[in-house]
C-alpha positions in Angstrom: 0.0 0.0 0.0 1.2 3.5 -0.8 -0.3 5.2 2.3 -3.1 6.6 0.2 -6.7 5.2 -0.2 -7.0 3.0 -3.2 -10.0 3.5 -5.5 -11.6 0.1 -6.2 -14.0 -1.2 -8.9 -16.4 -4.1 -8.6 -14.0 -6.4 -10.4 -11.3 -5.8 -7.8 -13.4 -5.7 -4.7 -13.2 -9.5 -3.9 -9.4 -9.6 -4.4 -8.6 -6.5 -2.5 -11.1 -6.7 0.3 -12.6 -10.1 0.8 -9.3 -12.0 0.2 -7.1 -9.5 2.0 -4.7 -10.8 4.8 -5.0 -7.6 6.6 -8.2 -5.7 7.8 -9.7 -3.3 5.2 -11.5 0.0 5.8 -13.9 0.6 2.9 -15.3 4.1 2.2 -18.5 3.9 0.1 -18.8 7.4 -1.3 -19.9 9.6 -4.3 -18.4 12.7 -5.8 -21.6 14.7 -5.2 -21.8 13.9 -1.5 -20.8 16.7 0.8 -20.1 14.6 3.9 -18.1 12.2 1.7 -15.8 15.1 0.8 -15.5 15.9 4.5 -14.4 12.4 5.4 -12.0 12.0 2.4 -9.0 13.8 4.2 -9.6 11.7 7.3 -9.5 8.5 5.2 -6.2 9.7 3.7 -4.7 10.3 7.2 -5.8 6.8 8.3 -4.2 5.3 5.2 -0.9 6.9 6.2 -1.3 6.2 9.9 -2.1 2.5 9.5 0.1 1.7 6.5 1.3 -1.9 6.7 -1.5 -2.8 9.3 -4.7 -1.9 7.4 -5.8 -1.2 3.8 -7.9 1.8 3.2 -10.0 1.7 0.0 -12.7 3.8 -1.6 -15.7 2.5 -3.6 -17.7 5.0 -5.6 -21.3 3.9 -5.3 -22.3 5.6 -8.6 -19.7 3.6 -10.5 -20.1 0.4 -8.5 -23.8 0.0 -7.6 -23.7 -3.8 -7.3 -21.1 -3.8 -4.6 -22.9 -1.0 -2.7 -26.2 -3.0 -3.0 -24.5 -6.2 -1.9 -23.5 -4.6 1.4 -26.8 -2.7 1.9 -25.3 0.7 1.5 -28.3 3.0 1.6 -26.7 6.3 2.7 -23.2 7.7 2.2 -20.6 7.9 3.3 -20.8 4.4 4.7 -17.6 3.1 6.1 -17.2 -0.6 6.7 -14.3 -2.5 8.3 -13.7 -5.9 6.8 -11.7 -8.6 8.6 -11.1 -12.1 7.2 -13.5 -11.3 4.3 -16.4 -10.3 6.6 -17.8 -6.9 7.4 -17.3 -6.5 11.1 -18.2 -2.8 11.6 -20.4 -0.4 9.7 -20.9 3.3 10.3 -22.8 5.8 8.3 -22.2 9.5 8.0 -19.2 11.8 8.7 -17.1 10.7 11.7 -14.1 12.3 13.2 -10.7 10.7 13.0 -10.8 9.8 16.7 -14.0 7.8 16.2 -12.5 5.9 13.3 -9.3 5.2 15.2 -11.3 3.6 18.0 -13.2 1.4 15.5 -9.9 0.4 13.8 -7.9 -0.2 17.0 -10.5 -2.6 18.5 -10.3 -4.7 15.3 -6.6 -4.9 14.7 
């Protein structure tokens, strides 16, 4: 990982998220979403802070509707933490970095 969130498409989701050896934080977002724009810099910081321990990826719901539907994403931003191929935590809406750190730390 480069220390930056990676933009995923539906064809790479299984490989990068479900088959990952490390936990994966997935940001379901859209370019027109104000709260998504607010959480983007937080996700970038988390990608740098947890480099080597956690993958941080982004999934644009407009470009990847099947993946969003598969995980019941009804509102954005929705942030899901996957561990061993399973979604173990889900939060919706903007959250501060401290809140996301707590969610990550309890699942590392």
